[in-house]
VOGU-3710 file (C-alpha; in Angstrom, 3 decimals, decimal comma):
1> mkklalllaa> 26,835/-36,676/18,704  23,169/-37,341/19,474  23,234/-34,615/22,108  24,791/-32,197/19,613  22,079/-32,998/17,047  19,384/-32,325/19,627  20,992/-29,020/20,552  21,211/-27,997/16,898  17,566/-28,944/16,343  16,505/-26,976/19,404
11> gaiavssaqa> 18,527/-24,024/18,160  16,863/-24,168/14,756  13,427/-24,236/16,373  14,374/-21,262/18,540  15,574/-19,298/15,523  12,419/-20,203/13,594  10,239/-19,137/16,503  12,151/-15,889/16,839  11,699/-15,157/13,138  7,964/-15,864/13,365
21> waadkvtlql> 7,699/-13,645/16,431  9,682/-10,866/14,717  7,303/-10,541/11,747  5,609/-7,144/11,771  1,921/-7,010/10,941  0,984/-4,648/8,107  -2,608/-4,176/6,987  -3,027/-2,863/3,442  -6,364/-1,417/2,312  -6,921/-1,636/-1,426
31> kwvtqaqfag> -8,808/1,024/-3,363  -11,072/-1,508/-5,066  -11,976/-5,190/-5,162  -9,423/-7,942/-5,706  -8,207/-7,685/-9,300  -5,007/-7,373/-11,332  -4,896/-3,648/-10,578  -3,325/-4,786/-7,286  -1,368/-7,756/-8,591  1,985/-6,592/-7,221
41> yyvaqdkgfy> 0,829/-6,931/-3,631  -0,735/-10,349/-4,093  2,374/-11,536/-5,943  4,611/-10,258/-3,125  2,473/-12,181/-0,670  2,364/-15,357/-2,766  6,086/-15,371/-3,563  7,118/-14,767/0,042  8,593/-11,319/-0,604  6,854/-9,895/2,465
51> keedidieik> 8,024/-12,802/4,599  11,580/-12,165/3,450  11,207/-8,657/4,898  9,654/-9,963/8,145  6,269/-8,561/7,168  3,045/-10,362/8,061  0,742/-8,859/5,433  -3,033/-8,606/5,497  -4,570/-7,354/2,238  -8,088/-5,979/2,588
61> pggpdiapaq> -10,139/-5,651/-0,620  -12,024/-2,429/-1,210  -15,413/-1,770/-2,741  -17,947/0,920/-3,614  -18,666/1,719/0,031  -15,056/1,724/1,222  -13,017/4,940/1,306  -9,358/4,046/1,922  -8,574/7,350/3,661  -11,414/6,821/6,123
71> vlagggadvv> -10,201/3,298/6,849  -6,706/4,659/7,478  -7,911/7,505/9,686  -10,056/5,073/11,674  -7,135/2,749/12,382  -8,409/-0,041/10,129  -5,213/-0,125/8,049  -1,553/0,855/8,298  -1,243/1,763/4,641  -3,711/2,412/1,819
81> ldwmpsalat> -3,786/2,779/-1,942  -5,390/5,905/-3,344  -5,337/8,261/-6,297  -3,417/11,450/-5,618  -6,301/13,869/-6,333  -8,391/12,158/-3,682  -5,457/11,952/-1,276  -4,556/15,636/-1,631  -8,174/16,721/-1,247  -8,432/14,543/1,855
91> rekgvalvni> -5,230/16,040/3,251  -6,526/19,572/2,762  -9,654/18,590/4,695  -7,591/17,536/7,689  -6,607/13,881/7,259  -2,835/14,105/6,788  -2,154/11,480/4,122  1,423/11,202/2,875  2,531/9,478/-0,314  5,496/7,206/0,472
101> aqpfkssgmm> 5,752/5,398/-2,891  4,274/5,511/-6,395  4,212/2,161/-8,221  2,019/3,521/-11,056  3,899/5,806/-13,434  1,062/6,450/-15,908  -2,677/7,048/-15,710  -5,163/4,555/-17,109  -8,165/6,870/-16,920  -10,227/7,650/-20,029
111> ltcrkdsgik> -13,570/8,914/-21,210  -14,999/6,402/-23,650  -17,677/7,750/-26,003  -20,047/6,362/-28,589  -19,180/7,548/-32,080  -22,883/7,693/-32,914  -23,180/10,514/-30,349  -21,367/12,752/-32,835  -18,330/13,210/-30,613  -15,102/13,374/-32,601
121> saadfkdktl> -12,990/15,531/-30,290  -13,134/17,078/-26,825  -14,666/20,160/-28,427  -17,783/18,089/-29,048  -18,450/17,445/-25,332  -20,576/20,599/-25,215  -24,211/19,797/-24,380  -23,416/16,099/-24,004  -24,040/13,804/-21,032  -20,868/12,396/-19,510
131> gvwffgneyp> -20,710/9,609/-16,946  -18,382/10,414/-14,054  -17,254/8,436/-11,038  -17,420/10,236/-7,711  -16,064/9,402/-4,224  -12,839/11,261/-5,041  -12,525/9,983/-8,593  -14,251/13,022/-10,090  -11,411/15,457/-9,441  -9,355/14,870/-12,620
141> flswmsklgl> -12,557/15,150/-14,677  -13,530/18,459/-13,089  -10,056/19,839/-13,733  -10,289/18,776/-17,366  -13,686/20,404/-17,858  -12,372/23,606/-16,291  -9,448/23,547/-18,722  -11,930/23,187/-21,592  -14,059/26,009/-20,208  -17,103/23,781/-19,855
151> ktdgsaggvt> -19,517/24,153/-16,955  -20,588/20,912/-15,309  -23,979/22,030/-13,973  -25,986/20,923/-16,990  -26,475/24,457/-18,295  -26,552/25,175/-22,011  -23,129/25,087/-23,586  -21,715/22,988/-20,776  -21,959/19,290/-19,965  -24,448/17,261/-18,005
161> vlkqgfnvdp> -22,728/15,054/-15,453  -24,266/11,663/-14,847  -23,151/10,219/-11,533  -21,856/6,917/-12,809  -21,992/3,723/-10,828  -19,114/1,289/-11,065  -20,383/-0,197/-14,309  -20,774/0,824/-17,947  -24,544/0,525/-18,268  -25,094/4,229/-19,131
171> ilqkqadcvs> -23,198/3,982/-22,428  -24,702/0,625/-23,320  -28,221/1,922/-22,682  -27,499/5,319/-24,295  -28,156/7,173/-21,035  -24,784/8,875/-21,495  -22,750/9,812/-24,541  -19,505/8,983/-22,721  -18,571/7,144/-19,551  -15,527/6,977/-17,327
181> tmtyneywqi> -13,361/3,943/-18,006  -9,936/2,615/-17,187  -7,704/1,240/-19,935  -7,458/-2,005/-17,998  -11,056/-2,568/-16,930  -14,275/-0,797/-17,910  -13,268/-0,207/-21,533  -13,095/-3,969/-21,987  -16,423/-4,414/-20,241  -17,948/-2,277/-23,001
191> idagltaddl> -16,258/-4,408/-25,651  -17,367/-7,632/-23,966  -20,939/-6,270/-23,850  -21,086/-6,105/-27,643  -19,816/-2,729/-28,834  -16,648/-2,792/-30,919  -13,610/-0,546/-30,938  -14,966/0,943/-34,178  -18,119/1,993/-32,335  -16,122/3,964/-29,791
201> itfkyedegv> -13,746/6,878/-29,430  -11,551/7,243/-26,364  -9,922/10,229/-24,690  -7,035/9,357/-22,409  -6,382/11,823/-19,621  -2,654/11,397/-20,309  -3,133/12,623/-23,877  -5,290/15,552/-22,786  -2,645/16,898/-20,419  -4,753/16,416/-17,296
211> atledgiyvl> -3,468/13,052/-16,108  -3,008/12,733/-12,379  -1,226/10,074/-10,382  -3,130/6,906/-9,512  -2,689/4,024/-7,069  -0,050/5,552/-4,823  0,891/4,175/-1,406  -0,208/6,388/1,496  0,162/6,456/5,274  -0,712/8,922/8,014
221> ednlkdaafe> 1,871/11,647/8,566  2,012/11,199/12,336  2,865/7,514/11,980  6,051/8,392/10,085  7,393/10,050/13,235  7,782/6,565/14,697  11,138/5,085/13,618  9,810/1,525/13,954  6,860/2,313/11,673  9,134/3,969/9,141
231> dkmvrfvras> 11,385/0,907/9,072  8,340/-1,314/8,600  7,220/0,802/5,643  10,676/0,629/4,061  10,459/-3,157/4,129  6,850/-3,122/2,950  7,639/-0,904/-0,050  10,719/-2,917/-0,977  8,736/-6,181/-0,981  5,791/-4,585/-2,817
241> mkgwkyaean> 7,964/-3,237/-5,619  9,624/-6,623/-5,964  6,124/-8,018/-6,388  5,260/-5,408/-9,009  8,348/-6,029/-11,096  7,713/-9,785/-10,956  4,110/-9,181/-12,056  5,266/-7,044/-14,988  7,648/-9,774/-16,134  5,167/-12,603/-15,570
251> pdeaaeivle> 1,706/-11,142/-16,290  -0,186/-14,383/-16,809  1,182/-15,921/-13,624  0,401/-12,710/-11,746  -3,195/-12,831/-12,988  -3,501/-16,420/-11,805  -2,278/-15,393/-8,348  -4,903/-12,645/-8,244  -7,611/-15,141/-9,160  -6,486/-17,425/-6,345
261> ndasgaqtek> -7,040/-14,559/-3,915  -10,443/-13,523/-5,255  -12,766/-14,794/-2,542  -15,794/-13,465/-4,426  -15,135/-15,643/-7,447  -16,406/-12,771/-9,584  -13,321/-12,395/-11,775  -12,584/-14,392/-14,915  -9,236/-15,626/-16,176  -9,669/-13,891/-19,535
271> hqkrmmgeia> -10,430/-10,516/-17,988  -7,690/-10,671/-15,345  -4,979/-11,681/-17,804  -6,030/-8,895/-20,138  -6,136/-6,467/-17,225  -2,672/-7,464/-16,032  -1,286/-6,819/-19,497  -2,692/-3,280/-19,412  -1,636/-2,661/-15,805  1,949/-3,591/-16,669
281> kltagsngal> 1,982/-0,658/-19,110  1,094/1,722/-16,257  3,661/0,456/-13,740  6,421/0,242/-16,355  9,093/2,842/-15,771  8,476/3,126/-12,044  10,796/1,742/-9,386  8,407/2,955/-6,712  9,931/6,386/-6,161  7,576/9,303/-6,771
291> seadykrtva> 8,783/11,635/-9,496  8,672/15,223/-8,265  7,811/16,346/-11,795  4,813/13,982/-11,877  3,744/15,238/-8,458  3,956/18,881/-9,537  2,010/18,120/-12,728  -0,761/16,556/-10,665  -0,889/19,501/-8,267  -0,954/22,002/-11,135
301> tllsagsdpv> -3,831/20,139/-12,768  -5,835/20,143/-9,561  -5,202/23,815/-8,847  -6,408/24,751/-12,307  -10,026/23,769/-11,742  -11,317/27,335/-12,116  -13,847/28,527/-9,555  -14,147/25,100/-7,959  -10,591/23,755/-7,607  -9,925/20,335/-6,146
311> itkepsgawt> -7,416/21,849/-3,758  -7,171/25,540/-2,935  -3,457/25,829/-2,203  -0,110/24,179/-2,847  0,124/21,173/-0,508  2,942/20,969/2,015  4,346/17,683/3,282  2,052/15,592/1,084  4,819/13,239/-0,038  8,185/12,003/1,097
321> saitdkalk> 11,058/10,185/-0,579  12,445/9,002/2,767  10,915/5,545/2,463  11,881/4,816/-1,138  15,352/6,309/-0,616  15,982/3,522/1,883  13,931/0,797/0,224  15,651/1,173/-3,148  19,259/1,160/-1,921
//
């Protein structure tokens, strides 16, 4: 009996060792710093969803000097998060990014304006100064301005573009009439800085018909030719979406998990819980599969940027449903 117990114990150790050895390493590069915008991935890590799929996950925070596509192309990550306008523009320039899943169904991007600037509608943007993020985030804005027929070179009758840092100082200091904000982040920074909702007017890209897809999951096209890599991505997406749905259902807990992973200590509980509540509105309705209609809407928006389009032709091979088809079975 003692010998049998020893054999069983040895067998259990062998199985455990085999499972540990079998875990596949996946490095995920985030688009921005650790915050509730990426809660689904941190939740999947914390709750063991990646381990259940034999995935050894490394989550790398982003920042103002980090371009996910460059990290991916340089071999610093297996998978990255990016906005589709940036990803498609990058693909057209020669880095073959492919969208394999789309956890975010809706866009959280807005222009937030001071009411005392006299802006009441998009028609009032003419001759105003608008804060815009660059590094790939400017593409939806440029498409919108083209749709409105407004030049962005600062000429009379157009708009003056202020290259906005990743803060809201220009609107607080009246350097800009409007600034770029996300429903889940910068808008609330303005509120926390002392302006009230009554002082502001917001224009959601969704409402203006120029919303593009945000926070998709991308890999390099060549890597998908490897069956082992494809299988690893199927497991990664399945675990990630499990994390996202858990985060939606348990927003406060998800925010706490994010805070536990914030090595910078820069985030606050109040802000992250509020952010998670807003993020849940954007991931709601998505099971991770990219809607072809949403993809086509994004492409059409980008192609409509007048004389300076974000992309110059209809992309080919820029997304695949192969991963989510298997992950969501």
